[in-house]
VEXDREN-2710 file (C-alpha; in Angstrom, 1 decimal):
% VEXDREN-2710
k/r/px/py/pz
1/UNK/-100.5/-10.1/46.3
2/UNK/-100.7/-11.6/42.9
3/UNK/-97.3/-10.3/40.5
4/UNK/-98.6/-8.2/37.4
5/UNK/-96.5/-6.3/35.4
6/UNK/-97.4/-3.1/37.3
7/UNK/-96.6/-4.2/40.8
8/UNK/-93.3/-6.3/40.0
9/UNK/-90.6/-5.4/42.9
10/UNK/-87.9/-5.3/40.2
11/UNK/-90.1/-2.4/37.7
12/UNK/-90.9/-0.9/41.0
13/UNK/-87.4/0.7/41.3
14/UNK/-87.4/2.3/38.2
15/UNK/-89.5/5.2/37.4
16/UNK/-92.8/4.6/35.3
17/UNK/-91.9/4.7/31.4
18/UNK/-94.7/6.3/29.1
19/UNK/-95.3/6.5/25.5
20/UNK/-94.1/10.7/25.9
21/UNK/-90.9/9.0/27.6
22/UNK/-90.2/7.1/24.3
23/UNK/-90.9/9.4/22.0
24/UNK/-88.8/12.1/23.2
25/UNK/-85.9/9.4/22.8
26/UNK/-86.8/8.6/19.7
27/UNK/-87.0/12.5/18.2
28/UNK/-83.7/12.6/19.8
29/UNK/-82.6/10.3/17.7
30/UNK/-84.3/11.2/14.9
31/UNK/-82.7/14.5/15.0
32/UNK/-85.5/16.5/13.0
33/UNK/-86.3/13.8/10.8
34/UNK/-90.0/12.9/10.6
35/UNK/-91.0/10.1/12.9
36/UNK/-92.9/8.8/10.0
37/UNK/-89.6/7.0/8.7
38/UNK/-90.1/4.8/11.4
39/UNK/-93.8/3.7/10.3
40/UNK/-93.8/0.9/7.7
41/UNK/-96.6/-0.2/5.8
42/UNK/-98.0/-3.7/4.2
43/UNK/-98.8/-4.4/0.9
44/UNK/-102.0/-3.6/1.3
45/UNK/-100.9/0.1/2.7
46/UNK/-101.8/-0.7/6.2
47/UNK/-100.2/0.9/9.0
48/UNK/-97.1/-1.0/11.1
49/UNK/-96.1/1.4/13.9
50/UNK/-92.6/1.4/15.5
51/UNK/-94.2/0.3/19.2
52/UNK/-97.7/-0.3/20.4
53/UNK/-99.5/-0.1/23.6
54/UNK/-101.0/-3.4/25.2
55/UNK/-104.6/-4.0/24.0
56/UNK/-107.0/-4.3/26.6
57/UNK/-110.1/-6.5/27.0
58/UNK/-109.1/-8.7/23.8
59/UNK/-109.9/-12.1/24.7
60/UNK/-107.8/-15.2/22.2
61/UNK/-109.1/-16.3/19.3
62/UNK/-110.6/-19.5/19.0
63/UNK/-108.6/-22.0/17.0
64/UNK/-107.3/-25.6/17.9
65/UNK/-108.8/-26.8/20.9
66/UNK/-106.8/-25.9/24.1
67/UNK/-103.0/-27.2/23.8
68/UNK/-104.2/-29.6/21.1
69/UNK/-101.0/-29.8/18.8
70/UNK/-101.3/-28.9/15.1
71/UNK/-101.3/-31.8/12.5
72/UNK/-98.0/-32.3/11.1
73/UNK/-98.6/-33.1/7.2
74/UNK/-96.2/-34.5/5.1
75/UNK/-96.3/-33.4/1.4
76/UNK/-96.4/-36.8/-0.8
77/UNK/-96.1/-36.0/-4.5
78/UNK/-93.5/-38.8/-6.2
79/UNK/-95.0/-39.6/-9.8
80/UNK/-94.1/-43.1/-8.6
81/UNK/-96.5/-44.4/-6.3
82/UNK/-94.5/-47.1/-5.0
83/UNK/-92.1/-44.5/-4.0
84/UNK/-94.7/-42.4/-3.1
85/UNK/-95.8/-45.4/-0.7
86/UNK/-92.3/-45.7/1.1
87/UNK/-92.3/-42.0/1.6
88/UNK/-95.6/-41.9/3.4
89/UNK/-94.7/-45.1/5.6
90/UNK/-91.2/-43.2/6.1
91/UNK/-92.9/-40.3/7.6
92/UNK/-95.5/-41.6/9.3
93/UNK/-92.9/-44.0/11.3
94/UNK/-90.6/-40.5/12.1
95/UNK/-93.6/-38.1/13.5
96/UNK/-96.1/-36.8/10.9
97/UNK/-99.6/-37.0/11.7
98/UNK/-101.0/-36.6/8.4
99/UNK/-100.3/-36.8/4.8
100/UNK/-100.9/-34.3/1.8
101/UNK/-101.7/-36.2/-1.5
102/UNK/-100.3/-33.9/-4.3
103/UNK/-102.0/-35.3/-7.7
104/UNK/-100.1/-33.9/-10.7
105/UNK/-101.8/-31.4/-12.1
106/UNK/-103.2/-29.8/-9.2
107/UNK/-102.7/-26.3/-7.7
108/UNK/-100.2/-27.6/-5.1
109/UNK/-98.0/-29.8/-7.5
110/UNK/-95.1/-27.8/-8.7
111/UNK/-94.1/-29.8/-11.6
112/UNK/-94.7/-33.3/-9.5
113/UNK/-97.7/-35.4/-8.3
114/UNK/-99.5/-38.8/-8.2
115/UNK/-101.1/-39.9/-11.5
116/UNK/-104.4/-39.1/-10.9
117/UNK/-105.7/-42.9/-10.9
118/UNK/-107.4/-45.1/-8.7
119/UNK/-104.8/-47.7/-8.7
120/UNK/-102.3/-44.6/-7.4
121/UNK/-104.1/-43.8/-5.0
122/UNK/-103.9/-47.6/-3.5
123/UNK/-100.5/-48.2/-4.4
124/UNK/-99.8/-44.6/-2.6
125/UNK/-101.8/-45.5/0.4
126/UNK/-100.7/-49.7/0.7
127/UNK/-99.7/-50.0/4.5
128/UNK/-101.4/-46.9/5.8
129/UNK/-103.9/-47.7/8.4
130/UNK/-106.7/-45.0/7.3
131/UNK/-108.6/-45.6/10.2
132/UNK/-105.4/-45.1/12.9
133/UNK/-106.1/-41.0/13.5
134/UNK/-104.2/-40.5/10.3
135/UNK/-105.2/-37.2/8.8
136/UNK/-105.1/-37.1/4.7
137/UNK/-105.7/-34.2/2.6
138/UNK/-106.0/-34.4/-1.0
139/UNK/-104.4/-31.8/-3.6
140/UNK/-106.7/-33.1/-6.7
141/UNK/-106.2/-31.5/-10.3
142/UNK/-109.3/-31.6/-12.7
143/UNK/-108.5/-35.1/-14.0
144/UNK/-108.3/-36.1/-10.5
145/UNK/-112.1/-35.0/-9.9
146/UNK/-112.8/-38.6/-9.6
147/UNK/-110.3/-39.4/-6.7
148/UNK/-113.0/-39.1/-3.7
149/UNK/-114.6/-41.8/-5.4
150/UNK/-111.9/-43.6/-5.5
151/UNK/-111.2/-43.4/-2.2
152/UNK/-114.7/-44.5/-1.2
153/UNK/-114.3/-47.4/-3.0
154/UNK/-110.4/-48.3/-1.8
155/UNK/-112.3/-48.0/1.8
156/UNK/-114.9/-50.1/0.8
157/UNK/-112.6/-53.2/-0.5
158/UNK/-110.5/-52.7/2.9
159/UNK/-113.8/-52.7/5.0
160/UNK/-113.4/-49.6/6.9
161/UNK/-115.8/-47.1/7.4
162/UNK/-116.0/-43.7/5.6
163/UNK/-116.3/-41.7/9.1
164/UNK/-113.3/-43.3/10.6
165/UNK/-111.4/-41.9/8.5
166/UNK/-109.8/-38.2/9.0
167/UNK/-109.7/-37.1/4.9
168/UNK/-110.3/-33.7/3.4
169/UNK/-111.3/-34.0/0.4
170/UNK/-110.1/-30.5/-0.9
171/UNK/-112.7/-29.8/-3.9
172/UNK/-111.6/-26.5/-4.9
173/UNK/-112.7/-25.7/-8.5
174/UNK/-112.7/-22.0/-8.2
175/UNK/-109.2/-22.0/-7.1
176/UNK/-108.3/-24.5/-9.9
177/UNK/-110.5/-22.1/-12.3
178/UNK/-108.0/-19.0/-11.0
179/UNK/-105.2/-21.2/-11.5
180/UNK/-106.0/-22.7/-15.2
181/UNK/-107.0/-19.1/-16.3
182/UNK/-110.5/-20.8/-17.0
183/UNK/-113.3/-22.9/-16.3
184/UNK/-115.6/-25.8/-18.5
185/UNK/-118.4/-23.9/-18.2
186/UNK/-119.8/-21.2/-16.0
187/UNK/-120.4/-21.5/-12.2
188/UNK/-123.9/-21.5/-12.4
189/UNK/-124.4/-24.8/-14.5
190/UNK/-120.7/-25.9/-12.8
191/UNK/-121.9/-25.8/-8.9
192/UNK/-125.0/-28.2/-9.0
193/UNK/-122.5/-30.7/-9.8
194/UNK/-120.0/-29.9/-7.5
195/UNK/-122.4/-29.8/-4.8
196/UNK/-123.9/-33.0/-6.0
197/UNK/-120.4/-35.0/-5.5
198/UNK/-120.0/-33.4/-2.1
199/UNK/-123.3/-34.8/-1.0
200/UNK/-123.1/-37.7/-2.4
201/UNK/-119.5/-38.6/-0.6
202/UNK/-121.3/-36.9/3.2
203/UNK/-124.2/-39.5/2.4
204/UNK/-121.6/-42.2/2.2
205/UNK/-120.5/-41.3/5.8
206/UNK/-117.2/-38.8/5.1
207/UNK/-117.0/-36.0/7.7
208/UNK/-115.3/-33.7/5.3
209/UNK/-114.3/-30.9/5.3
210/UNK/-114.7/-31.6/1.4
211/UNK/-114.5/-28.2/-0.2
212/UNK/-111.5/-25.8/0.4
213/UNK/-111.3/-22.2/-0.3
214/UNK/-107.5/-21.6/-1.1
215/UNK/-106.2/-19.0/-0.3
216/UNK/-102.7/-19.9/-1.8
217/UNK/-103.7/-18.7/-5.1
218/UNK/-103.7/-15.6/-4.4
219/UNK/-100.5/-15.8/-2.4
220/UNK/-98.9/-17.6/-5.2
221/UNK/-99.4/-15.3/-7.6
222/UNK/-97.9/-12.5/-5.5
223/UNK/-101.3/-11.3/-4.0
224/UNK/-101.5/-9.1/-0.7
225/UNK/-103.0/-10.4/2.9
226/UNK/-106.1/-9.0/2.4
227/UNK/-106.6/-9.7/-0.8
228/UNK/-105.9/-13.7/0.2
229/UNK/-108.2/-13.3/2.8
230/UNK/-110.6/-11.9/0.7
231/UNK/-110.5/-14.7/-2.1
232/UNK/-111.0/-17.3/0.9
233/UNK/-114.1/-15.2/2.1
234/UNK/-115.8/-15.2/-1.4
235/UNK/-114.8/-18.7/-2.6
236/UNK/-116.2/-20.2/1.0
237/UNK/-119.1/-18.1/0.4
238/UNK/-119.8/-19.6/-2.9
239/UNK/-119.4/-22.9/-1.9
240/UNK/-122.2/-22.6/1.0
241/UNK/-124.0/-21.4/-1.7
242/UNK/-123.6/-24.6/-3.9
243/UNK/-123.9/-27.1/-1.0
244/UNK/-127.0/-25.7/0.5
245/UNK/-129.0/-25.6/-3.2
246/UNK/-127.6/-29.2/-3.1
247/UNK/-129.8/-30.1/-0.1
248/UNK/-127.4/-29.9/2.8
249/UNK/-128.3/-27.3/5.4
250/UNK/-126.4/-24.5/6.5
251/UNK/-124.8/-26.3/9.5
252/UNK/-123.5/-28.9/7.4
253/UNK/-122.5/-26.6/4.4
254/UNK/-120.4/-24.9/6.9
255/UNK/-118.5/-28.0/8.0
256/UNK/-118.0/-28.8/4.8
257/UNK/-115.7/-26.0/4.2
258/UNK/-112.1/-25.8/5.3
259/UNK/-109.7/-23.2/4.5
260/UNK/-106.1/-23.1/3.0
261/UNK/-103.6/-20.1/3.7
262/UNK/-100.1/-19.5/2.9
263/UNK/-97.5/-18.9/5.7
264/UNK/-94.5/-17.0/4.8
265/UNK/-91.6/-15.5/6.7
266/UNK/-93.2/-12.2/8.0
267/UNK/-93.8/-13.9/11.4
268/UNK/-96.3/-11.1/12.5
269/UNK/-98.3/-10.4/9.2
270/UNK/-98.6/-13.9/9.1
271/UNK/-99.9/-14.8/12.5
272/UNK/-102.3/-11.4/12.0
273/UNK/-103.6/-13.2/9.0
274/UNK/-104.4/-16.3/10.4
275/UNK/-106.4/-14.9/13.5
276/UNK/-108.5/-12.5/11.1
277/UNK/-109.9/-15.4/8.9
278/UNK/-111.2/-16.8/12.1
279/UNK/-112.9/-13.5/12.8
280/UNK/-114.3/-12.7/9.3
281/UNK/-115.3/-16.3/8.8
282/UNK/-117.2/-15.8/12.0
283/UNK/-119.2/-13.0/10.6
284/UNK/-120.1/-14.6/7.5
285/UNK/-121.2/-17.4/9.9
286/UNK/-123.6/-14.8/11.8
287/UNK/-124.7/-13.2/9.0
288/UNK/-126.0/-16.8/7.8
289/UNK/-127.8/-17.1/11.0
290/UNK/-125.4/-19.5/12.2
291/UNK/-123.7/-19.6/16.2
292/UNK/-119.8/-19.4/14.5
293/UNK/-117.7/-22.5/15.1
294/UNK/-113.5/-22.4/15.0
295/UNK/-112.9/-23.1/11.1
296/UNK/-110.7/-25.9/9.8
297/UNK/-107.5/-23.8/8.4
298/UNK/-104.4/-25.8/6.9
299/UNK/-101.5/-23.5/6.3
300/UNK/-98.5/-24.5/3.7
301/UNK/-94.9/-22.4/4.0
302/UNK/-95.3/-20.1/0.6
303/UNK/-93.9/-21.7/-2.7
304/UNK/-93.4/-17.7/-3.4
305/UNK/-90.3/-17.4/-0.7
306/UNK/-88.5/-20.4/-2.1
307/UNK/-85.3/-20.2/-3.9
308/UNK/-83.3/-22.3/-5.9
309/UNK/-80.1/-20.7/-4.9
310/UNK/-78.5/-21.0/-1.5
311/UNK/-81.6/-23.1/-1.2
312/UNK/-80.5/-24.0/2.9
313/UNK/-82.1/-20.7/3.7
314/UNK/-85.3/-21.6/2.7
315/UNK/-85.2/-24.2/6.2
316/UNK/-85.0/-20.5/7.9
317/UNK/-87.7/-19.1/6.1
318/UNK/-89.9/-22.3/6.6
319/UNK/-89.3/-22.0/10.4
320/UNK/-90.3/-18.7/10.8
321/UNK/-93.4/-19.8/8.5
322/UNK/-94.1/-22.8/10.3
323/UNK/-93.8/-20.5/13.7
324/UNK/-96.4/-18.2/12.7
325/UNK/-98.7/-20.2/11.3
326/UNK/-98.6/-22.5/14.2
327/UNK/-99.0/-19.2/16.7
328/UNK/-101.6/-18.3/14.6
329/UNK/-103.8/-21.0/15.2
330/UNK/-103.2/-23.4/12.1
331/UNK/-105.0/-26.4/12.7
332/UNK/-102.6/-28.1/10.3
333/UNK/-99.7/-27.4/8.4
334/UNK/-97.2/-28.6/5.8
335/UNK/-94.1/-27.3/5.3
336/UNK/-92.5/-27.0/1.9
337/UNK/-89.0/-29.1/1.6
338/UNK/-86.0/-26.8/0.7
339/UNK/-85.3/-28.0/-2.2
340/UNK/-88.9/-28.1/-4.1
341/UNK/-88.0/-25.3/-6.0
342/UNK/-84.5/-27.1/-7.5
343/UNK/-86.4/-30.3/-8.0
344/UNK/-88.1/-33.5/-6.4
345/UNK/-86.6/-33.5/-2.5
346/UNK/-84.9/-36.2/-1.4
347/UNK/-85.5/-37.6/2.0
348/UNK/-82.9/-35.4/3.3
349/UNK/-85.2/-32.2/2.6
350/UNK/-88.4/-34.5/3.6
351/UNK/-86.7/-35.0/6.9
352/UNK/-85.9/-31.5/7.4
353/UNK/-89.4/-30.8/6.5
354/UNK/-90.9/-33.3/9.0
355/UNK/-88.8/-32.3/11.5
356/UNK/-89.2/-28.6/11.4
357/UNK/-92.6/-28.8/12.4
358/UNK/-91.9/-31.5/15.1
359/UNK/-89.0/-29.6/17.1
360/UNK/-91.3/-26.8/17.3
361/UNK/-94.2/-29.1/18.8
362/UNK/-91.8/-31.0/20.7
363/UNK/-89.0/-28.9/22.3
364/UNK/-90.4/-25.6/21.4
365/UNK/-94.4/-26.4/22.8
366/UNK/-95.4/-23.7/21.1
367/UNK/-99.2/-25.2/20.9
368/UNK/-99.7/-25.0/24.8
369/UNK/-100.8/-21.8/24.8
370/UNK/-104.1/-20.7/23.1
371/UNK/-103.6/-17.7/20.9
372/UNK/-100.4/-16.0/22.0
373/UNK/-101.2/-12.9/20.3
374/UNK/-103.9/-12.3/22.2
375/UNK/-103.6/-8.7/23.9
376/UNK/-100.5/-8.0/21.8
377/UNK/-100.9/-4.7/20.5
378/UNK/-99.3/-4.9/17.0
379/UNK/-100.4/-8.0/16.6
380/UNK/-104.1/-7.1/17.3
381/UNK/-103.8/-3.6/15.4
382/UNK/-102.8/-5.9/12.3
383/UNK/-105.1/-8.2/12.6
384/UNK/-108.7/-5.8/12.7
385/UNK/-106.8/-4.0/10.1
386/UNK/-106.4/-6.8/7.6
387/UNK/-110.0/-7.6/8.5
388/UNK/-111.3/-4.6/7.5
389/UNK/-109.2/-4.2/4.3
390/UNK/-110.3/-7.6/3.4
391/UNK/-114.0/-7.2/4.5
392/UNK/-114.0/-4.0/2.0
393/UNK/-112.2/-6.2/-0.9
394/UNK/-114.6/-9.3/0.1
395/UNK/-117.8/-6.9/-0.7
396/UNK/-116.6/-5.6/-3.9
397/UNK/-116.1/-9.2/-5.2
398/UNK/-119.6/-10.3/-4.0
399/UNK/-120.6/-6.8/-5.7
400/UNK/-119.1/-8.3/-8.8
401/UNK/-121.2/-11.5/-8.2
402/UNK/-118.8/-13.8/-6.4
403/UNK/-115.8/-14.8/-7.0
404/UNK/-116.2/-16.6/-10.2
405/UNK/-117.5/-13.5/-11.7
406/UNK/-115.0/-11.3/-10.4
407/UNK/-112.2/-13.6/-11.9
408/UNK/-114.1/-13.7/-15.3
409/UNK/-114.2/-9.4/-14.9
410/UNK/-110.5/-9.6/-14.2
411/UNK/-111.2/-7.5/-10.6
412/UNK/-109.4/-10.0/-9.0
413/UNK/-106.7/-10.4/-11.1
414/UNK/-106.4/-6.5/-11.5
415/UNK/-106.1/-5.9/-8.1
416/UNK/-102.6/-8.6/-7.5
417/UNK/-101.2/-7.3/-10.7
418/UNK/-100.9/-3.7/-9.1
419/UNK/-99.4/-5.8/-5.5
420/UNK/-97.3/-8.0/-7.4
421/UNK/-95.7/-4.9/-9.5
422/UNK/-95.1/-3.3/-6.8
423/UNK/-93.6/-6.0/-4.7
424/UNK/-91.4/-7.1/-7.4
425/UNK/-89.7/-3.8/-8.0
426/UNK/-89.0/-3.7/-4.2
427/UNK/-86.9/-7.0/-5.1
428/UNK/-85.1/-6.0/-7.9
429/UNK/-84.1/-2.3/-5.8
430/UNK/-83.3/-4.8/-2.7
431/UNK/-86.0/-3.0/-0.6
432/UNK/-87.2/-7.0/0.1
433/UNK/-84.6/-8.9/0.6
434/UNK/-84.0/-12.2/-0.7
435/UNK/-81.3/-13.9/1.6
436/UNK/-79.1/-16.1/-0.3
437/UNK/-80.1/-14.2/-3.7
438/UNK/-80.2/-10.7/-3.8
439/UNK/-78.2/-10.4/-1.1
440/UNK/-75.5/-12.4/0.5
441/UNK/-75.2/-14.4/-2.5
442/UNK/-72.6/-17.6/-2.4
443/UNK/-71.2/-18.3/-6.2
444/UNK/-69.2/-21.3/-5.0
445/UNK/-72.8/-22.8/-2.9
446/UNK/-73.3/-26.5/-3.5
447/UNK/-76.6/-27.8/-5.3
448/UNK/-78.7/-30.0/-3.3
449/UNK/-79.8/-33.5/-4.1
450/UNK/-82.5/-33.9/-5.6
451/UNK/-84.6/-37.0/-7.1
452/UNK/-85.5/-35.8/-10.4
453/UNK/-85.2/-32.0/-11.7
454/UNK/-87.9/-29.2/-11.5
455/UNK/-90.2/-29.4/-14.7
456/UNK/-90.8/-26.6/-16.5
457/UNK/-94.2/-25.3/-16.2
458/UNK/-97.0/-26.6/-18.7
459/UNK/-99.2/-24.5/-20.2
460/UNK/-103.1/-25.3/-19.3
461/UNK/-105.6/-26.3/-21.9
462/UNK/-107.9/-23.5/-23.2
463/UNK/-111.2/-23.9/-21.1
464/UNK/-114.4/-23.0/-22.5
465/UNK/-114.7/-19.7/-20.2
466/UNK/-111.3/-18.2/-20.7
467/UNK/-109.3/-15.7/-18.2
468/UNK/-106.2/-14.1/-17.1
469/UNK/-104.6/-17.1/-14.8
470/UNK/-103.0/-16.3/-11.6
471/UNK/-99.8/-17.6/-12.1
472/UNK/-97.7/-18.5/-9.1
473/UNK/-94.2/-16.7/-9.1
474/UNK/-91.3/-17.2/-6.8
475/UNK/-89.8/-13.5/-6.1
476/UNK/-86.1/-15.0/-6.0
477/UNK/-87.1/-15.8/-9.9
478/UNK/-85.7/-13.1/-12.0
479/UNK/-82.1/-12.7/-9.7
480/UNK/-81.8/-16.2/-10.2
481/UNK/-82.2/-16.0/-14.2
482/UNK/-78.8/-13.8/-14.1
483/UNK/-77.4/-16.4/-12.1
484/UNK/-78.0/-18.8/-14.7
485/UNK/-76.9/-16.9/-17.3
486/UNK/-73.4/-16.4/-14.9
487/UNK/-73.4/-20.1/-15.1
488/UNK/-73.7/-20.8/-18.7
489/UNK/-70.6/-18.5/-19.4
490/UNK/-68.8/-20.4/-16.8
491/UNK/-69.5/-23.6/-18.4
492/UNK/-68.5/-22.2/-21.8
493/UNK/-65.6/-19.7/-21.4
494/UNK/-64.4/-21.5/-18.1
495/UNK/-64.7/-18.3/-16.8
496/UNK/-67.5/-16.0/-14.8
497/UNK/-68.4/-12.4/-15.6
498/UNK/-66.3/-10.3/-13.1
499/UNK/-66.0/-7.5/-12.3
500/UNK/-63.2/-5.2/-10.8
501/UNK/-63.4/-3.3/-7.4
502/UNK/-61.5/-0.3/-7.7
503/UNK/-60.9/0.6/-3.9
504/UNK/-59.6/3.7/-3.5
505/UNK/-57.6/4.8/-0.1
506/UNK/-57.5/2.7/3.2
507/UNK/-59.6/-0.3/3.9
508/UNK/-61.7/2.3/6.6
509/UNK/-62.5/4.5/3.2
510/UNK/-63.4/1.3/0.9
511/UNK/-64.4/-1.4/3.0
512/UNK/-68.1/-0.8/3.3
513/UNK/-68.8/-0.2/-0.3
514/UNK/-66.6/-2.2/-1.5
515/UNK/-68.4/-5.2/0.9
516/UNK/-71.5/-3.6/-0.7
517/UNK/-70.8/-3.9/-4.2
518/UNK/-69.3/-7.5/-4.1
519/UNK/-73.3/-8.7/-2.7
520/UNK/-74.6/-6.4/-5.7
521/UNK/-72.8/-7.7/-8.4
522/UNK/-73.1/-11.5/-7.2
523/UNK/-76.3/-11.1/-6.6
524/UNK/-76.2/-11.1/-10.5
525/UNK/-73.3/-13.6/-11.0
526/UNK/-70.9/-11.3/-11.5
527/UNK/-67.9/-12.1/-9.7
528/UNK/-66.3/-9.2/-7.7
529/UNK/-62.3/-9.4/-7.6
530/UNK/-61.6/-7.1/-5.0
531/UNK/-58.3/-4.4/-5.6
532/UNK/-56.0/-3.3/-2.6
533/UNK/-56.6/0.2/-1.8
534/UNK/-54.6/2.8/-3.7
535/UNK/-55.6/6.5/-4.8
536/UNK/-52.9/7.1/-7.5
537/UNK/-55.4/6.2/-11.2
538/UNK/-52.6/4.8/-12.8
539/UNK/-51.8/2.0/-10.0
540/UNK/-55.7/1.3/-10.1
541/UNK/-55.7/1.4/-13.7
542/UNK/-52.8/-1.3/-14.0
543/UNK/-54.4/-3.8/-11.3
544/UNK/-58.0/-3.5/-13.4
545/UNK/-55.9/-4.7/-16.3
546/UNK/-53.9/-7.4/-14.7
547/UNK/-57.5/-8.7/-13.3
548/UNK/-58.7/-9.5/-16.7
549/UNK/-62.4/-8.1/-16.0
550/UNK/-64.6/-6.0/-18.3
551/UNK/-66.1/-3.9/-15.5
552/UNK/-64.5/-1.9/-12.5
553/UNK/-66.8/-0.2/-9.7
554/UNK/-65.0/2.6/-8.1
555/UNK/-65.3/1.9/-4.0
556/UNK/-64.6/4.7/-1.2
557/UNK/-66.1/7.3/0.7
558/UNK/-67.8/10.5/-0.4
559/UNK/-64.4/12.4/0.6
560/UNK/-62.5/10.7/-1.8
561/UNK/-64.6/10.3/-4.5
562/UNK/-64.5/14.2/-4.5
563/UNK/-60.7/13.8/-5.0
564/UNK/-60.0/11.3/-7.2
565/UNK/-63.3/9.5/-8.5
566/UNK/-63.3/11.3/-11.7
567/UNK/-59.4/10.7/-12.4
568/UNK/-60.0/6.9/-11.7
569/UNK/-62.6/6.7/-14.0
570/UNK/-60.9/8.1/-16.7
571/UNK/-57.8/5.9/-16.1
572/UNK/-60.2/2.6/-16.2
573/UNK/-61.8/3.9/-19.2
574/UNK/-58.4/4.1/-21.1
575/UNK/-57.4/0.8/-19.3
576/UNK/-60.3/-0.7/-21.4
577/UNK/-63.3/-0.8/-18.8
578/UNK/-66.5/-1.6/-20.7
579/UNK/-68.4/-0.1/-18.3
580/UNK/-67.6/2.1/-15.0
581/UNK/-69.7/2.0/-11.8
582/UNK/-69.6/4.1/-8.6
583/UNK/-70.5/3.0/-4.9
584/UNK/-72.7/5.4/-3.7
585/UNK/-74.9/8.3/-4.8
586/UNK/-73.0/11.0/-6.7
587/UNK/-74.8/14.0/-5.2
588/UNK/-73.7/17.4/-7.0
589/UNK/-71.3/15.6/-8.9
590/UNK/-73.0/13.2/-11.0
591/UNK/-72.2/15.5/-14.2
592/UNK/-68.8/15.6/-13.7
593/UNK/-68.6/12.0/-12.8
594/UNK/-70.4/10.9/-15.8
595/UNK/-68.2/13.1/-17.8
596/UNK/-65.3/11.1/-16.5
597/UNK/-66.9/7.9/-17.9
598/UNK/-69.0/6.6/-14.9
599/UNK/-72.0/5.0/-16.7
600/UNK/-73.6/3.7/-13.3
601/UNK/-74.4/4.4/-9.7
602/UNK/-74.9/1.4/-7.0
603/UNK/-76.2/2.8/-4.0
604/UNK/-79.1/1.5/-1.4
605/UNK/-82.7/1.1/-2.8
606/UNK/-81.5/1.4/-6.5
607/UNK/-82.5/-0.6/-9.2
608/UNK/-80.5/-3.4/-8.4
609/UNK/-81.6/-6.1/-11.1
610/UNK/-82.3/-3.5/-13.9
611/UNK/-78.3/-2.8/-13.1
612/UNK/-77.3/-6.2/-13.4
613/UNK/-79.3/-7.0/-16.2
614/UNK/-77.7/-3.8/-18.1
615/UNK/-74.6/-5.2/-17.4
616/UNK/-74.9/-8.8/-19.4
617/UNK/-76.7/-6.5/-21.8
618/UNK/-73.6/-4.1/-22.7
619/UNK/-70.5/-6.0/-21.6
620/UNK/-71.1/-9.5/-21.8
621/UNK/-71.6/-12.0/-24.3
622/UNK/-74.5/-14.6/-23.9
END
């Protein structure tokens, strides 16, 4: 008899475990607290339970061919085509199976990119055997709309048949308009030119896909998973209509479209998102009377999760994102180098980005199992919930007249703004932790080497039809701005802003809250100076004066606060403390503590960002 989880010999020695058994144990730990404390919510409000039963009868979501690896794409974004070519050749020799050519001004450029010219394209691809099963993906800007024609001319010069080249052209006028905040004309007048360009390239023999429905636009702007999926569907449907109007059959139009999604460090949501897109697109195909085919989906590790501070942690975030996208069935993945938010990545950062994928593929063999999430109750439930939520949003966009009309009306921007505001509030309160920035900061960290510093964003030219732009954000940016301010003060005065930790009692009394306070203040660039434990207010005031700090934070247990916090605050205030904090909630003692001179209370869930900004505004000379 074959073994299953129900008849394994070892399992037979134990009593059956049921959900009710588990709930009894959990309720005992909760001690009367509501079970809902263990239930999470996504940015879309989707419920995440702490445990799920197995999902019965679920088939794998078909993505890549069985046991086929995803394409290991490497970003080529150097402004000098000769250097870009050197990078491309090095990447291909060292394991990349494709190149993502990023042109200046494209949605993915982030301040860098190749010049959008035929000369730059030819130089960047010099020595690259395009017919040798090397994937090419183009990230083009409005100025580079003729890159497809330039590539066709280059292949003609090389005597390479267009059909022999695996190239994804990435035309995405609606996504580009969303990021720029406008378009040269309305979609009705632009769609025929879009369709004609793709029809021309297809007639030359290129296989495509040609158009990209790009969800990164939404993710970069702080949107939710369902919003990202809905935008991909709406944009994809707009492109289907335009291509059919240009003379392509519906089947050819469908094959001409790919999708792009962001992959972030939320492992289960990322896996569910990629699975959900395939199911949603199949629903669109069926509505069009087409037999569903697996949609080609490219993934890119998320821009918004990158940090400039403690950027090495970006390697860990990228690994989780790549793992999730790979298991979610992505056909191709681009890993953003960990130093990209700092500047143009060097050879080391590029190598790490490349090897992140190679290790997961060749050492961890992640591609060997098709849809390993199939049947997993949690991920199957998330997938279904995302499908339902995204489809409802997609219908709203269609009712508004389609993706472009919804952008003009501000429908999409309004929904994203609400989610972004909630997300930013969670970052400010450190409910959504940015490791290495809002938690576990290192004021003595080394800045990674880069080839060129990151350029300041340049405003987009005003378009004939203008609307609110979906500008990309990074979640770490507000805390990093405070760190930048601290660096400027250090450079100017030789010393960072400082806070003295007035530790009350023994280490067992104050260590937990002193550690919390140190992490909190240093997340804003305010150096924490540890005081030795004492309960004598005069001794603590003397130690504060000797520290040279202008800020003080009292750290201890609630029991010691009751007896000593007020007296300590008065002593610190008399010693010249410009502002006094207490680590923890004040409870019923708040009025007494404030009367003694304590101005703020630092606790988990409080608005850490606002408190840190207040420290600079009231006590630190800019």
